[in-house]
MARVOPA-749897 format. One record per residue: residue number from 1; x, z, y of N, C-alpha, C, O in turn. Coordinates in steps of 0.2 Angstrom, whole numbers, plus 5000, padded with zeros to 4 digits. Example, Ala and Ser with C-alpha at 12.3 -4.5 7.8 and 13.67 -1.06 7.14 Angstrom:
# MARVOPA-749897
1 | 5066 | 5039 | 4972 | 5062 | 5039 | 4978 | 5066 | 5039 | 4984 | 5071 | 5042 | 4983
2 | 5064 | 5035 | 4989 | 5068 | 5036 | 4995 | 5064 | 5039 | 5000 | 5067 | 5040 | 5006
***
This chain:
# MARVOPA-749897
1 | 5247 | 4805 | 4927 | 5241 | 4804 | 4931 | 5240 | 4809 | 4936 | 5237 | 4814 | 4934
2 | 5242 | 4808 | 4942 | 5241 | 4813 | 4947 | 5235 | 4812 | 4951 | 5233 | 4816 | 4955
3 | 5233 | 4806 | 4951 | 5227 | 4804 | 4955 | 5220 | 4808 | 4953 | 5220 | 4809 | 4947
4 | 5216 | 4809 | 4957 | 5210 | 4812 | 4956 | 5205 | 4806 | 4956 | 5205 | 4802 | 4960
5 | 5200 | 4806 | 4951 | 5195 | 4801 | 4950 | 5188 | 4803 | 4951 | 5187 | 4809 | 4949
6 | 5184 | 4800 | 4955 | 5178 | 4802 | 4957 | 5172 | 4798 | 4954 | 5173 | 4792 | 4954
7 | 5168 | 4801 | 4950 | 5163 | 4797 | 4946 | 5156 | 4798 | 4949 | 5154 | 4804 | 4951
8 | 5152 | 4793 | 4949 | 5145 | 4793 | 4951 | 5141 | 4789 | 4946 | 5143 | 4783 | 4944
9 | 5135 | 4791 | 4944 | 5130 | 4787 | 4941 | 5123 | 4788 | 4944 | 5121 | 4793 | 4945
10 | 5120 | 4782 | 4945 | 5114 | 4782 | 4948 | 5108 | 4781 | 4943 | 5102 | 4781 | 4946
11 | 5109 | 4779 | 4937 | 5104 | 4778 | 4932 | 5101 | 4784 | 4929 | 5105 | 4789 | 4928
12 | 5095 | 4785 | 4928 | 5092 | 4791 | 4925 | 5093 | 4791 | 4917 | 5093 | 4796 | 4914
13 | 5095 | 4785 | 4914 | 5096 | 4785 | 4907 | 5102 | 4781 | 4906 | 5104 | 4777 | 4909
14 | 5106 | 4783 | 4900 | 5112 | 4780 | 4899 | 5111 | 4773 | 4897 | 5115 | 4768 | 4898
15 | 5105 | 4771 | 4893 | 5104 | 4765 | 4891 | 5103 | 4760 | 4897 | 5104 | 4754 | 4897
16 | 5101 | 4763 | 4903 | 5100 | 4758 | 4909 | 5107 | 4757 | 4913 | 5107 | 4754 | 4918
17 | 5112 | 4761 | 4911 | 5118 | 4760 | 4914 | 5122 | 4754 | 4912 | 5127 | 4754 | 4908
18 | 5120 | 4748 | 4915 | 5122 | 4742 | 4913 | 5126 | 4737 | 4918 | 5130 | 4733 | 4916
19 | 5124 | 4739 | 4924 | 5127 | 4734 | 4930 | 5132 | 4738 | 4934 | 5133 | 4744 | 4933
20 | 5136 | 4734 | 4938 | 5142 | 4737 | 4941 | 5139 | 4742 | 4947 | 5143 | 4746 | 4949
21 | 5133 | 4742 | 4949 | 5131 | 4746 | 4954 | 5127 | 4752 | 4950 | 5123 | 4755 | 4954
22 | 5128 | 4753 | 4944 | 5124 | 4759 | 4941 | 5129 | 4765 | 4940 | 5127 | 4771 | 4941
23 | 5135 | 4764 | 4939 | 5140 | 4769 | 4939 | 5147 | 4767 | 4941 | 5148 | 4761 | 4940
24 | 5151 | 4771 | 4943 | 5157 | 4769 | 4946 | 5162 | 4775 | 4946 | 5160 | 4780 | 4947
25 | 5168 | 4773 | 4946 | 5174 | 4778 | 4946 | 5179 | 4775 | 4951 | 5182 | 4770 | 4951
26 | 5180 | 4779 | 4956 | 5185 | 4778 | 4962 | 5191 | 4783 | 4962 | 5190 | 4789 | 4960
27 | 5197 | 4780 | 4963 | 5202 | 4785 | 4964 | 5201 | 4788 | 4971 | 5199 | 4785 | 4976
28 | 5203 | 4795 | 4972 | 5202 | 4798 | 4978 | 5206 | 4795 | 4984 | 5203 | 4795 | 4989
29 | 5211 | 4792 | 4982 | 5215 | 4788 | 4987 | 5211 | 4782 | 4990 | 5213 | 4780 | 4996
30 | 5206 | 4780 | 4987 | 5202 | 4775 | 4990 | 5197 | 4777 | 4995 | 5193 | 4773 | 4998
31 | 5195 | 4784 | 4995 | 5190 | 4787 | 4999 | 5192 | 4786 | 5006 | 5198 | 4788 | 5008
32 | 5187 | 4784 | 5010 | 5189 | 4783 | 5017 | 5185 | 4787 | 5022 | 5186 | 4787 | 5028
33 | 5179 | 4790 | 5020 | 5176 | 4794 | 5024 | 5168 | 4795 | 5022 | 5166 | 4792 | 5018
34 | 5165 | 4800 | 5026 | 5158 | 4801 | 5025 | 5154 | 4799 | 5031 | 5157 | 4798 | 5037
35 | 5148 | 4797 | 5030 | 5143 | 4796 | 5036 | 5137 | 4799 | 5034 | 5134 | 4798 | 5028
36 | 5134 | 4803 | 5038 | 5128 | 4807 | 5037 | 5122 | 4802 | 5039 | 5123 | 4798 | 5044
37 | 5116 | 4803 | 5036 | 5110 | 4799 | 5038 | 5104 | 4802 | 5035 | 5104 | 4808 | 5032
38 | 5099 | 4799 | 5036 | 5092 | 4800 | 5033 | 5089 | 4794 | 5030 | 5089 | 4789 | 5033
39 | 5086 | 4795 | 5024 | 5082 | 4790 | 5021 | 5076 | 4793 | 5018 | 5076 | 4797 | 5014
40 | 5070 | 4790 | 5020 | 5064 | 4793 | 5017 | 5063 | 4800 | 5018 | 5061 | 4804 | 5013
41 | 5065 | 4803 | 5024 | 5065 | 4810 | 5026 | 5069 | 4814 | 5021 | 5068 | 4820 | 5021
42 | 5074 | 4811 | 5018 | 5079 | 4815 | 5014 | 5086 | 4814 | 5018 | 5088 | 4809 | 5019
43 | 5089 | 4820 | 5019 | 5096 | 4820 | 5021 | 5101 | 4816 | 5016 | 5100 | 4817 | 5010
44 | 5105 | 4812 | 5019 | 5110 | 4808 | 5014 | 5117 | 4809 | 5017 | 5118 | 4810 | 5023
45 | 5122 | 4808 | 5013 | 5128 | 4807 | 5015 | 5131 | 4800 | 5011 | 5130 | 4800 | 5005
46 | 5133 | 4796 | 5015 | 5136 | 4790 | 5012 | 5144 | 4791 | 5012 | 5147 | 4792 | 5017
47 | 5146 | 4790 | 5006 | 5154 | 4790 | 5005 | 5156 | 4783 | 5005 | 5154 | 4779 | 5001
48 | 5162 | 4782 | 5009 | 5164 | 4775 | 5009 | 5171 | 4775 | 5005 | 5175 | 4779 | 5006
49 | 5172 | 4769 | 5002 | 5178 | 4768 | 4998 | 5181 | 4761 | 5000 | 5178 | 4756 | 5001
50 | 5188 | 4760 | 4999 | 5191 | 4754 | 4999 | 5188 | 4750 | 4993 | 5186 | 4753 | 4988
51 | 5187 | 4743 | 4994 | 5183 | 4740 | 4989 | 5186 | 4739 | 4982 | 5193 | 4738 | 4982
52 | 5182 | 4739 | 4977 | 5185 | 4737 | 4970 | 5187 | 4730 | 4969 | 5191 | 4728 | 4966
53 | 5183 | 4726 | 4973 | 5184 | 4718 | 4973 | 5186 | 4716 | 4980 | 5184 | 4718 | 4985
54 | 5191 | 4711 | 4980 | 5193 | 4708 | 4986 | 5187 | 4703 | 4988 | 5185 | 4699 | 4984
55 | 5185 | 4704 | 4994 | 5179 | 4699 | 4996 | 5182 | 4694 | 5001 | 5186 | 4696 | 5006
56 | 5181 | 4688 | 5000 | 5183 | 4683 | 5004 | 5178 | 4680 | 5008 | 5172 | 4679 | 5006
57 | 5179 | 4678 | 5015 | 5174 | 4675 | 5018 | 5174 | 4668 | 5017 | 5178 | 4665 | 5014
58 | 5170 | 4664 | 5021 | 5169 | 4657 | 5020 | 5176 | 4653 | 5021 | 5177 | 4647 | 5018
59 | 5180 | 4655 | 5025 | 5186 | 4651 | 5027 | 5192 | 4653 | 5022 | 5197 | 4651 | 5023
60 | 5190 | 4657 | 5017 | 5195 | 4659 | 5012 | 5200 | 4665 | 5014 | 5204 | 4667 | 5010
61 | 5199 | 4668 | 5020 | 5203 | 4673 | 5021 | 5200 | 4680 | 5019 | 5194 | 4680 | 5018
62 | 5204 | 4685 | 5017 | 5201 | 4691 | 5015 | 5197 | 4694 | 5020 | 5199 | 4695 | 5026
63 | 5191 | 4696 | 5019 | 5186 | 4699 | 5024 | 5186 | 4707 | 5022 | 5187 | 4709 | 5016
64 | 5186 | 4711 | 5027 | 5186 | 4718 | 5026 | 5179 | 4720 | 5024 | 5174 | 4718 | 5027
65 | 5179 | 4724 | 5018 | 5172 | 4726 | 5016 | 5173 | 4733 | 5013 | 5179 | 4736 | 5013
66 | 5168 | 4737 | 5012 | 5168 | 4744 | 5010 | 5163 | 4745 | 5005 | 5158 | 4742 | 5005
67 | 5165 | 4748 | 4999 | 5160 | 4750 | 4994 | 5157 | 4757 | 4997 | 5161 | 4761 | 5000
68 | 5151 | 4758 | 4995 | 5148 | 4764 | 4997 | 5144 | 4767 | 4992 | 5141 | 4764 | 4987
69 | 5144 | 4774 | 4992 | 5139 | 4778 | 4987 | 5135 | 4782 | 4992 | 5138 | 4786 | 4995
70 | 5129 | 4782 | 4991 | 5124 | 4786 | 4995 | 5122 | 4792 | 4990 | 5120 | 4791 | 4985
71 | 5123 | 4798 | 4993 | 5121 | 4804 | 4990 | 5115 | 4807 | 4993 | 5115 | 4808 | 4999
72 | 5109 | 4808 | 4989 | 5103 | 4811 | 4992 | 5104 | 4818 | 4991 | 5106 | 4821 | 4986
73 | 5103 | 4822 | 4997 | 5104 | 4829 | 4997 | 5098 | 4833 | 4995 | 5092 | 4831 | 4996
74 | 5099 | 4839 | 4992 | 5093 | 4843 | 4991 | 5090 | 4846 | 4997 | 5093 | 4846 | 5002
75 | 5084 | 4847 | 4996 | 5080 | 4850 | 5002 | 5083 | 4856 | 5005 | 5085 | 4861 | 5001
76 | 5084 | 4856 | 5011 | 5087 | 4862 | 5014 | 5095 | 4861 | 5015 | 5098 | 4865 | 5018
77 | 5098 | 4856 | 5012 | 5105 | 4855 | 5012 | 5107 | 4850 | 5018 | 5103 | 4846 | 5019
78 | 5112 | 4852 | 5021 | 5114 | 4847 | 5026 | 5120 | 4843 | 5024 | 5124 | 4845 | 5019
79 | 5121 | 4838 | 5028 | 5127 | 4834 | 5026 | 5134 | 4838 | 5027 | 5139 | 4837 | 5023
80 | 5134 | 4842 | 5032 | 5140 | 4847 | 5032 | 5141 | 4851 | 5026 | 5146 | 4852 | 5024
81 | 5135 | 4854 | 5023 | 5136 | 4858 | 5017 | 5139 | 4854 | 5012 | 5144 | 4856 | 5008
82 | 5137 | 4848 | 5011 | 5140 | 4843 | 5005 | 5147 | 4842 | 5007 | 5151 | 4843 | 5002
83 | 5149 | 4840 | 5013 | 5156 | 4839 | 5015 | 5160 | 4845 | 5013 | 5166 | 4844 | 5011
84 | 5158 | 4851 | 5015 | 5162 | 4857 | 5014 | 5163 | 4858 | 5007 | 5168 | 4860 | 5004
85 | 5158 | 4857 | 5002 | 5158 | 4858 | 4995 | 5163 | 4853 | 4992 | 5167 | 4855 | 4988
86 | 5162 | 4847 | 4994 | 5167 | 4842 | 4992 | 5174 | 4843 | 4993 | 5178 | 4843 | 4989
87 | 5175 | 4845 | 4999 | 5182 | 4847 | 5001 | 5185 | 4853 | 4997 | 5191 | 4853 | 4995
88 | 5181 | 4858 | 4997 | 5183 | 4864 | 4993 | 5185 | 4862 | 4985 | 5190 | 4864 | 4983
89 | 5180 | 4858 | 4982 | 5181 | 4856 | 4976 | 5187 | 4852 | 4975 | 5191 | 4853 | 4970
90 | 5189 | 4847 | 4979 | 5195 | 4843 | 4979 | 5201 | 4847 | 4979 | 5206 | 4846 | 4975
91 | 5201 | 4852 | 4984 | 5207 | 4857 | 4984 | 5208 | 4861 | 4978 | 5213 | 4862 | 4976
92 | 5202 | 4863 | 4974 | 5203 | 4866 | 4968 | 5205 | 4862 | 4962 | 5210 | 4864 | 4959
93 | 5203 | 4856 | 4962 | 5205 | 4851 | 4957 | 5212 | 4849 | 4958 | 5215 | 4848 | 4952
94 | 5215 | 4848 | 4963 | 5222 | 4846 | 4964 | 5227 | 4851 | 4960 | 5232 | 4848 | 4958
95 | 5225 | 4857 | 4959 | 5229 | 4861 | 4955 | 5228 | 4861 | 4948 | 5231 | 4866 | 4944
96 | 5223 | 4857 | 4945 | 5221 | 4857 | 4938 | 5224 | 4851 | 4935 | 5226 | 4846 | 4938
97 | 5224 | 4851 | 4928 | 5226 | 4845 | 4924 | 5221 | 4840 | 4924 | 5223 | 4834 | 4925
98 | 5215 | 4842 | 4923 | 5209 | 4837 | 4923 | 5208 | 4834 | 4929 | 5206 | 4838 | 4934
99 | 5209 | 4828 | 4930 | 5208 | 4824 | 4937 | 5202 | 4820 | 4937 | 5201 | 4816 | 4942
100 | 5197 | 4821 | 4932 | 5191 | 4817 | 4932 | 5186 | 4822 | 4935 | 5184 | 4827 | 4933
101 | 5183 | 4820 | 4941 | 5178 | 4824 | 4945 | 5172 | 4820 | 4945 | 5171 | 4815 | 4949
102 | 5167 | 4823 | 4941 | 5160 | 4820 | 4941 | 5156 | 4823 | 4947 | 5154 | 4828 | 4947
103 | 5155 | 4818 | 4952 | 5152 | 4820 | 4958 | 5144 | 4821 | 4957 | 5141 | 4826 | 4958
104 | 5142 | 4816 | 4954 | 5134 | 4816 | 4953 | 5133 | 4811 | 4947 | 5135 | 4805 | 4947
105 | 5129 | 4814 | 4942 | 5127 | 4810 | 4936 | 5119 | 4810 | 4935 | 5117 | 4815 | 4933
106 | 5116 | 4805 | 4938 | 5108 | 4806 | 4937 | 5106 | 4806 | 4930 | 5100 | 4808 | 4928
107 | 5110 | 4803 | 4925 | 5108 | 4802 | 4918 | 5108 | 4809 | 4915 | 5103 | 4811 | 4911
108 | 5112 | 4813 | 4917 | 5113 | 4820 | 4914 | 5110 | 4826 | 4919 | 5110 | 4831 | 4917
109 | 5109 | 4824 | 4925 | 5107 | 4828 | 4930 | 5112 | 4833 | 4932 | 5111 | 4839 | 4933
110 | 5118 | 4831 | 4931 | 5124 | 4836 | 4932 | 5127 | 4834 | 4939 | 5129 | 4828 | 4940
111 | 5127 | 4839 | 4943 | 5130 | 4838 | 4950 | 5135 | 4843 | 4952 | 5133 | 4849 | 4950
112 | 5140 | 4842 | 4955 | 5145 | 4847 | 4956 | 5143 | 4852 | 4961 | 5146 | 4858 | 4961
113 | 5138 | 4851 | 4965 | 5135 | 4855 | 4970 | 5128 | 4855 | 4970 | 5125 | 4850 | 4969
114 | 5125 | 4861 | 4972 | 5118 | 4862 | 4973 | 5115 | 4858 | 4979 | 5109 | 4857 | 4979
115 | 5120 | 4855 | 4983 | 5118 | 4851 | 4989 | 5115 | 4845 | 4987 | 5112 | 4841 | 4991
116 | 5116 | 4842 | 4980 | 5115 | 4836 | 4978 | 5108 | 4835 | 4974 | 5107 | 4839 | 4970
117 | 5104 | 4831 | 4976 | 5098 | 4830 | 4973 | 5098 | 4824 | 4968 | 5096 | 4824 | 4962
118 | 5102 | 4819 | 4970 | 5103 | 4813 | 4966 | 5108 | 4808 | 4969 | 5110 | 4809 | 4975
119 | 5109 | 4803 | 4966 | 5113 | 4797 | 4969 | 5108 | 4792 | 4971 | 5104 | 4790 | 4968
120 | 5109 | 4790 | 4977 | 5105 | 4784 | 4980 | 5108 | 4778 | 4977 | 5109 | 4777 | 4971
121 | 5110 | 4773 | 4982 | 5113 | 4767 | 4980 | 5120 | 4767 | 4979 | 5124 | 4770 | 4983
122 | 5123 | 4763 | 4975 | 5130 | 4762 | 4974 | 5131 | 4754 | 4976 | 5127 | 4750 | 4973
123 | 5135 | 4753 | 4981 | 5135 | 4746 | 4984 | 5142 | 4744 | 4983 | 5147 | 4747 | 4986
124 | 5143 | 4738 | 4979 | 5150 | 4735 | 4979 | 5149 | 4728 | 4981 | 5146 | 4724 | 4977
125 | 5151 | 4726 | 4987 | 5150 | 4719 | 4989 | 5153 | 4714 | 4984 | 5159 | 4715 | 4981
126 | 5149 | 4709 | 4982 | 5151 | 4704 | 4977 | 5157 | 4700 | 4980 | 5157 | 4698 | 4986
127 | 5162 | 4698 | 4976 | 5167 | 4693 | 4978 | 5164 | 4686 | 4979 | 5161 | 4684 | 4974
128 | 5166 | 4683 | 4984 | 5163 | 4676 | 4985 | 5168 | 4671 | 4982 | 5174 | 4673 | 4982
129 | 5165 | 4666 | 4980 | 5170 | 4661 | 4976 | 5170 | 4654 | 4980 | 5173 | 4650 | 4978
***
């Protein structure tokens, strides 16, 4: 297992971690980029990933979709601070045996960087049938 896996949980309690948008694990190879933003006067970083589910549009062809995880940043932290910490940590993990990288876990309040206040929304577009 050479792949690095990125873990996120947005629920404050383990008992509430029941739905597909409560916690998620992505291979780093599915990561496609960052987008900075602001929500409710809090700096955020949205991480985009290749979708876990294939989404089809109404004519049955595969539609392009993206899964996203919003990271709410700590007061005084910038999106650039988060992106730098993330990149440094990935480079460190590449040389280790343990490839499970817990980015942010709201249930345990464990975050890999002091730049993180919490996980915002985890968005996994539903597959249409």
